C-alpha positions, -999 to 999 in steps of 0.1 A, spaced: -273 134 -262 -273 99 -277 -241 104 -297 -224 116 -265 -234 83 -248 -222 62 -276 -189 81 -277 -185 77 -239 -193 39 -242 -167 35 -269 -141 54 -248 -148 33 -217 -147 1 -236 -114 10 -251 -100 20 -217 -111 -13 -202 -94 -32 -230 -61 -12 -227 -59 -17 -189 -62 -55 -191 -32 -72 -175 -4 -80 -199 11 -114 -192 48 -113 -193 54 -150 -199 68 -155 -233 57 -185 -254 93 -199 -256 93 -201 -218 62 -223 -215 65 -259 -206 50 -286 -228 34 -303 -198 3 -283 -188 4 -295 -152 40 -283 -148 32 -251 -166 3 -244 -142 25 -250 -112 52 -227 -127 26 -200 -132 13 -204 -96 49 -202 -82 57 -172 -105 28 -153 -89 43 -159 -55 77 -145 -64 86 -108 -65 103 -92 -94 133 -75 -77 134 -49 -104 98 -38 -103 93 -48 -66 55 -46 -66 49 -71 -94 53 -108 -95 77 -123 -119 47 -136 -137 35 -101 -145 69 -84 -150 87 -79 -183 121 -72 -167 150 -94 -178 156 -106 -142 119 -117 -140 124 -137 -172 155 -153 -158 137 -162 -126 108 -177 -145 133 -198 -164 149 -210 -132 114 -219 -117 107 -240 -148 141 -256 -148 137 -266 -111 102 -280 -118 114 -301 -147 142 -314 -125 116 -328 -102 115 -302 -74 83 -297 -54 68 -263 -51 83 -258 -16 117 -268 -28 115 -243 -56 105 -215 -31 132 -226 -7 158 -225 -35 147 -190 -44 147 -179 -7 182 -193 -3 194 -175 -33 176 -141 -30 164 -140 6 129 -134 19 125 -103 -3 119 -125 -33 86 -137 -18 55 -115 -23 42 -129 11 72 -132 33 70 -155 64 64 -140 98 97 -143 117 120 -120 136 135 -105 105 101 -95 91 83 -83 122 86 -47 112 71 -55 78 41 -73 93 35 -54 125 49 -20 118 18 -5 103 -3 -16 133 24 -1 156 23 32 137 -15 32 139 -16 25 176 12 51 183 -7 77 162 -40 70 180 -23 73 214 -6 105 205 -38 121 192 -56 109 223 -29 123 247 -28 156 228 -65 161 229 -67 150 265 -40 173 278 -47 202 256 -49 234 277 -83 246 285 -90 282 275 -78 307 301 -105 320 324 -110 357 328 -107 370 363 -137 391 375 -133 429 374 -123 446 406 -146 473 420 -124 500 406 -124 485 371 -161 481 372 -165 518 380 -142 528 352 -162 506 328 -195 521 339 -180 556 335 -167 548 300 -201 533 289 -220 563 301 -197 588 285 -199 573 250 -226 588 227 -255 566 217 -249 553 182 -287 554 173 
């Protein structure tokens, strides 16, 4: 039993090491100024890789993400503020480049769509269950039908 636990521990440790995030920033991209590099990394985490779409450009190994990281660093070394860099990227690539797009008329569906679907689904389920047809009621037997039933029950042999 002990060797199995050791083997399981080794496998879990290996799995944890292999699923650690791989940073995509190449050493040649890094800025010599640690303050600017930190700002560049923070901005890179706010920008979406348009190839991967669910990763920031800081995490992506795509060529476009590399190009965007270089642009961010160039803008920062040129003296742009963080907001100016983000505004430049938005002007060039649209709101899609931001991992957290602003709430405005063009992104309402993105922000409020899931809530609308949830409310619509809940209302639909509520209406369906509320107006579901009740089981049909059985009309009572007429006197003639009751007599026929009694006759049939008496004529059947007793199974015991």
